[in-house]
N, C-alpha and C positions, 0 to 999 in steps of 0.2 A: 299918069299913074293908072295901072290896071284897077278896075273897079273891084272893091272887096265884096265878096258874096257872103262870107261868114265872118262875124266879129265876135270875139269872146273877150269880155272885160272883167277881170277880178273874180273869176269863177272859183267858188270855194264850197267844199262839201265835207262834212264830218260824219263819221259813224262812231258814236261814243267818243273815245279818246283818240281815235285814228283819224288823221287828216288825209282824206283820199284825194282831194283837190285843194291845192294851196295857192290861191290868188293867181289862177292861170289866165294868161292873156294870149290870144291867137288872132291873127288876121290872115284869112285865106282868100286870095284874089280869084276872080272868075277864071276858070280854065286851068287852075293849078291842081296837081296831085301832091298832096301834103301828107307825109307819113308821121305817125306818132310812134316812137319806140321807147323802150325802157325795160328794166328787169321786171320779173314777176312781182306784183304788189305795188307797182309804180303809180297805179291809178288810171291806167289807160281805158279800161272798160267802164270805169266810173265816169270818166270824161265823156265818152261816146254815149253813155246812157243819159247823161244830162243834155247833150246836144239833141238826142232823138226824142226827148221828152218823157223818158221812162223813169228818170230820177229828177227830183226838184233840187236845185242848188240852194245852199244856205244863204249865199250872197253872190252878187255879181250879175252880169247881164249877157244875154246871147242875142245877137242881131243876125238876121238872115234876109238877104235881098232887100234891105231897107226897112224890114219889120222887126220890132222887138218881139221875139218869140219865147222869152224866158219863161213865161207862165202858160204858154199854149200847150194843149194836149197833143199827143203824138199824131192823131189823124189830121189836125189842123196844120201841123208842120209838113206832113205829107202833101196836103193840098197846095201848100206854097212851093213844093218842089224839093223837099228834103227827105230823102229815103234812106232807111237803114237796111242793110242786107245781112244775111247769115244769122238773123235772129227771128226768122219766120216761125210762128208757132201754129199756123193753120194750114199745114200741108194735109191734103187728103190722099192717103196712100192707095185707096181703091178707085181714085179718079185718074184719068190720064194726065200726062204732063201738060198738054194743051188746056185741059179743063182747069187745072190749078192756076195757070197763068191768067186765063180768062176771068176766073174768080177774083184774082188780084186787081184786074182792071175794073171789074164790077164794083168791088169794095171801095176802090179809090174814088169812084164816081158817086159814092155815098149810099150804095145799096147793100142790103144784108146778104150774107152768105146763104140765107135760107132760100134766096131766089136763084139757086144755082142752075135750075133746069133751063131757063132762057139763055144762060151763058153758053150752053152747048150749041145753040142755033143762031145766036145773034152775031152777025158779022162785025158790028161795031165793037164788040168785045173780043172776038176771035182774031180779027185782023191785026190789032196791036199786039196780041198775045203771040201770034206767029212771028211777027217782026222781032219781038224780044227774044224768042227762042233762037231765031237765026243769029242774033248778035252774040249769043253765048255758045253757039255750036251745038244746039240741041234740036235743030229743026227736024232731023231725021228720027228723033225719038219722041215726037209730039204725041203719038198715039199709044205710047207705052204706059202702063200703069206705074204710078210713082213708087209703089212697093217693090218694083223690079229694078229700080235704078241703083247704081253703085253709089258709094259715098261721094265720089267726085261729081257725079251727075246730080246728086242732091244739091250740092253747093252751086252748080251751074243753074239749076232750077230756081233756087232761092234768089240768085242774082237776076235771072230773067223776070221773076215776080216783082222785084224792085224796079227794074227797067221799064216794065209794062205800065208803071204809074207815071211815066214821062217826067222823071226827076230832073232838077237842075244840078243837084249835088247828091252824091252817094256817100254814105258812111259805111265803110267796110271793116268788119271786126274779124281779123285773122282769116281772110278768104282762102289761104293755102293750108290751113291746119288739117292734118291727117291725110294729106295728099302725097303720093309718090312723086319721083322726079319728073316723069312724063306729064302727069296731071298738073304739077306746079308750073312746068314750062308752058303748057297750054293756057293755064289761067293767067300767067304773065303776059302772053300774047293778047289775050282778051282785054286785059286792063290797059295795055298800050293803045289798043284801038279805041277803048272807051274814053280815055283821057283826051282824045281829040275833040270830043263833044261835051264832056261833062267835067265838073269840078269834083274831085274825089278826096275824101279824108280816109286814110288807110292806117289801120293798126295791124302790124304784122311782125312775127318773130323771125321770119326768113330774111336775114340781113342782105343776102345777095340780091333778092328780089327788091327789097326796099331801096338799096343804093342804085339799082338799075332803073327803077321806075320813078322815084320821087323827084319832084322839082325842088322841094324843100323838106326838111326833116326837123321835127321838134322832139327833144329828149326829155322824158319825165323820170324823176327819181323821187320816191316817197311823196308823190302828188305835186311836186314842184318842178317847174321848167328850169332845167340847168343850161340849155342851149337850144338855139333855133337858127337854121341857116341852110345853105346848099349842102348837098351830099359831101362835096369836097371839104367844106368848112367843118362839118360835123365829124368827118373821118379824121381830120387833123386836130380836133379840139382835145386838149390834154385832159380836161375835167371829164369829158364824155368817155374817153378811152379808159380812164381810171374807174369811172363809176359803172360803165356798162360794156362798151365795145371790147375792152381787153378781156373781160370775163366771157363775153359771147364768143370771141375768137378762140379763147382757150378751150371752151366747150366744143366748138365746131371742129377745132383742130384735133 
């Protein structure tokens, strides 16, 4: 059996009377791209927040790479190789694209952002930063100020910053949100390439992308898992179609 990289057991989270995560169980093997789908309010972002260490679960356990990370802070999870993208809060708009990624490498190594000046000259930081930019298609924009990037390029940069930390697993929260068809197609191509080397947990509303990319899909409704399986099995699942896919297809159609 393929080694499980992420194990989630009985994860529950409440906000007052709202059950955002209702006894969720997940097992994601090494090398899998696993998508989480569900209608608005299903608890997808709450789940990923708990996995990233931004929210503490009320009960349950999260295991990653053989470690119990349930109570670990975000930076310790990052050090173990679990990276969340598209929630970067420390972009520096007046720095170049390359500077920003070098700073992510520096921060991952345990240094403060206050030491940004050495990041501009230290090859040990800039070499992995350049490699990460190349992986997301931003190599030719490395010397551009972040303030001059398009929305799609901002998302590429955020992904590069996560990749620069040498993760084993990526948590991607709606990576195609706000993108046009061409940008979404480019992002899909990037994710196909990344899944050769990384385990990925993907939250995404673009069902065409989900069914094209995912090895397995889990469906959440009101914080509860109603189905988990291959894209073919999920598409054929009557409960899923009634609860979510039928509604989604009606909207898309």
